[in-house]
BAMARTOR-589235 format. One line per field, with one value per residue (C-alpha): residue in one letter; x, y, z. Coordinates in pm, whole numbers, plus 50000, padded with zeros to 5 digits. Example, Ala and Ser with C-alpha at 12.3 -4.5 7.8 and 13.67 -1.06 7.14 Angstrom:
r	(a,s)
c1	(51230,51367)
c2	(49550,49894)
c3	(50780,50714)
This chain:
r	(x,x,x,x,x,x,x,x,x,x,x,x,x,x,x,x,x,x,x,x,x,x,x,x,x,x,x,x,x,x,x,x,x,x,x,x,x,x,x,x,x,x,x,x,x,x,x,x,x,x,x,x,x,x,x,x,x,x,x,x,x,x,x,x,x,x,x,x,x,x,x,x,x,x,x,x,x,x,x,x,x,x,x,x,x,x,x,x,x,x,x,x,x,x,x,x,x,x,x,x,x,x,x,x,x,x,x,x,x,x,x,x,x,x,x,x,x,x,x,x,x,x,x,x,x,x,x,x,x,x,x,x,x,x,x,x,x,x,x,x,x,x,x,x,x,x,x,x,x,x,x,x,x,x,x,x,x,x,x,x,x,x,x,x,x,x,x,x,x,x,x,x,x,x,x,x,x,x,x,x,x,x,x,x,x,x,x,x,x,x,x,x,x,x,x,x,x,x,x,x,x,x,x,x,x,x,x,x,x,x,x,x,x,x,x,x,x,x,x,x,x,x,x,x,x,x,x,x,x,x,x,x,x,x,x,x,x,x,x,x,x,x,x,x,x,x,x,x,x,x,x,x,x,x,x,x,x,x,x,x,x,x,x,x,x,x,x,x)
c1	(78257,78085,77801,78045,78248,77934,77789,78115,78179,77831,77844,78181,78070,77750,77951,78181,77885,77732,78050,78047,77686,77771,78067,77847,78030,77739,77362,77214,77305,77382,77224,77334,77693,77635,77488,77776,78035,77845,77848,78219,78275,78083,78304,78612,78488,78399,78740,78893,78724,78872,79219,79499,79723,80023,80207,80562,80769,81129,81347,81504,81377,81439,81260,80968,80956,80723,80483,80494,80438,80156,79985,80025,79900,79587,79534,79569,79319,79079,79116,79044,78739,78585,78635,78495,78197,78137,78132,77898,77665,77657,77568,77289,77146,77152,77016,76969,77249,77623,77730,78103,78309,78532,78831,78697,78655,79007,79158,78986,79024,79390,79454,79276,79467,79805,79731,79617,79923,80160,79992,80005,80368,80467,80289,80484,80810,80717,80640,80971,81170,80998,80965,81110,81465,81467,81625,81397,81541,81439,81098,81038,81146,80878,80617,80704,80695,80335,80201,80422,80727,80528,80533,80844,81026,81072,81297,81243,80866,80696,80382,80318,80261,80142,80034,80070,79780,79904,80203,80229,80401,80298,80537,80580,80780,80979,80669,80486,80775,80856,80511,80491,80423,80045,80069,80314,80095,79785,79963,80060,79700,79579,79806,79741,79369,79436,79619,79342,79070,79248,79262,78887,78837,79031,78828,78503,78411,78439,78251,78327,78003,77926,77903,78260,78597,78826,79091,78837,78648,78962,79076,78736,78732,79083,79008,78682,78879,79132,78861,78687,79011,79156,78817,78889,78976,79065,79097,79192,78820,78766,79105,78992,78652,78786,79070,78836,78580,78835,79044,78812,78461,78127,77922,77567,77576,77471,77641,77871,77654,77741,77748,78043,77876,77573,77807,77994,77669,77540,77840,77935)
c2	(52566,52761,52871,52965,53181,53352,53418,53544,53770,53923,53954,54128,54373,54440,54508,54748,54938,54951,55108,55360,55453,55494,55714,55928,55847,55645,55693,55352,54989,54900,54554,54505,54543,54292,54047,54099,54036,53722,53589,53668,53477,53180,53178,53196,52900,52702,52753,52644,52307,52274,52376,52139,51991,52211,51990,52089,51773,51897,52140,52281,52627,52583,52247,52404,52711,52558,52459,52808,52971,52729,52799,53175,53149,52968,53234,53504,53330,53295,53666,53759,53532,53626,54003,53999,53787,54017,54325,54158,54040,54388,54540,54289,54310,54690,54784,54475,54575,54630,54976,54920,54970,54700,54904,54912,54536,54477,54724,54585,54221,54273,54443,54166,53898,54064,54118,53757,53626,53839,53750,53378,53384,53589,53333,53052,53239,53278,52906,52821,53050,52934,52559,52400,52512,52355,52016,51731,51764,52131,52050,51785,52030,52272,51993,51873,52228,52253,51901,51748,51525,51207,51292,51112,51086,50757,50811,50451,50452,50504,50632,50996,50881,50592,50495,50152,50084,50066,50294,50638,50779,50857,50871,51087,50992,51194,51217,51421,51659,51728,51832,52161,52280,52248,51885,51800,51955,51788,51451,51503,51587,51280,51040,51206,51162,50786,50805,50992,50777,50462,50593,50657,50306,50147,50348,50230,50578,50498,50217,50071,50032,49677,49784,49913,49750,49871,50027,50179,50340,50499,50620,50767,50958,51092,51200,51356,51562,51659,51769,51984,52132,52208,52325,52098,52394,52377,52051,51844,51805,51539,51387,51326,51191,50958,50832,50749,50595,50377,50275,50266,50227,50331,50022,50117,50451,50332,50408,50699,50996,51193,51518,51514,51772,51545,51256,51459,51562,51203,51035,51307)
c3	(33488,33210,33439,33716,33478,33346,33692,33839,33540,33559,33939,33937,33668,33859,34175,33992,33851,34200,34336,34052,34130,34498,34402,34178,33855,33712,33733,33651,33611,33250,33235,32876,32992,33273,33023,32781,33051,33159,32802,32776,33100,32961,32651,32873,33077,32767,32612,32941,32900,32552,32662,32558,32826,32905,33155,33247,33288,33282,33476,33158,33068,32694,32687,32873,32647,32382,32662,32814,32474,32388,32718,32669,32311,32427,32695,32429,32203,32496,32574,32213,32184,32519,32476,32122,32229,32525,32300,32054,32331,32484,32147,32086,32439,32438,32102,31891,31658,31639,31751,31782,31468,31329,31441,31798,31796,31669,31914,32223,32122,32038,32371,32560,32372,32430,32798,32845,32662,32869,33198,33122,33011,33317,33535,33369,33429,33794,33821,33660,33886,34200,34137,33827,33897,34243,34306,34413,34763,34776,34632,34898,35168,35051,35034,35382,35513,35391,35449,35716,35745,35679,35307,35178,34847,34661,34357,34238,34191,33855,34029,34108,34465,34678,35028,35187,35428,35784,35721,35880,35571,35214,34919,34610,34303,34045,33823,34088,34146,33781,33656,33839,34191,34159,34047,34325,34593,34450,34457,34820,34913,34726,34912,35247,35181,35161,35493,35676,35519,35631,35987,35969,35828,36116,36366,36209,36086,35715,35545,35201,34998,34895,34531,34534,34606,34885,34658,34419,34706,34848,34506,34423,34753,34690,34332,34446,34699,34433,34190,34448,34586,34241,34111,33811,33595,33228,33035,33340,33417,33153,33231,33590,33490,33223,33441,33730,33497,33318,33618,33918,33778,33923,33992,34081,33904,33562,33234,33164,33072,32756,32954,33198,33423,33460,33536,33797,33967,33956,34117,34363)
């Protein structure tokens, strides 16, 4: 995640400078600026990994407000840290010293923090207006519109979702619907992955490794799909890894490595 953020930040800045050169508004590539943006991106990615959990679990706006403000505050802090680090890196790469004044740092970092805070809070308001205020019936209608009518609602289950082998339907519970649109959609994909994998298993196109139990194998495949589809952004990366490790194991893969990225690359 850190490397992705660094590479994308540097690549985007390089592309912008290339456009400016083509338009005649710039003469040469400023590689120090590219490096500074890449470092800022790395900081942004790193802070994403440290991000606290900001799960929305209620349809009440006022009860959600502390979560929205906390999420926006973290976004603001990330904007401040990444912009300041980017400026410092640019200074050091370009001339080996700090050229910006303290006032410049405060002005740019403050602007970045305020913009990040506002963007995050606006995004939360959009999520609330477009998902959290809906009834569970309306939420299921939207889920079925996207994934199909074989995704059903079970108001009695304590699970986010489940699939019974042999059934043509998958089920979501209140927990899946009340943690935000992204969580609900991810839960639907997870259970539908079980359904499609079971069809492959019946057709002889999916084998369960001898080192792994039937349920564990299906769960690992579903969580693997979730992680890749969701790009395991923010702090949910370690949540996924630890949940799979603690609940479904990895026989044959050795011990849990201290570096989660190494572990992810090893098992997947």
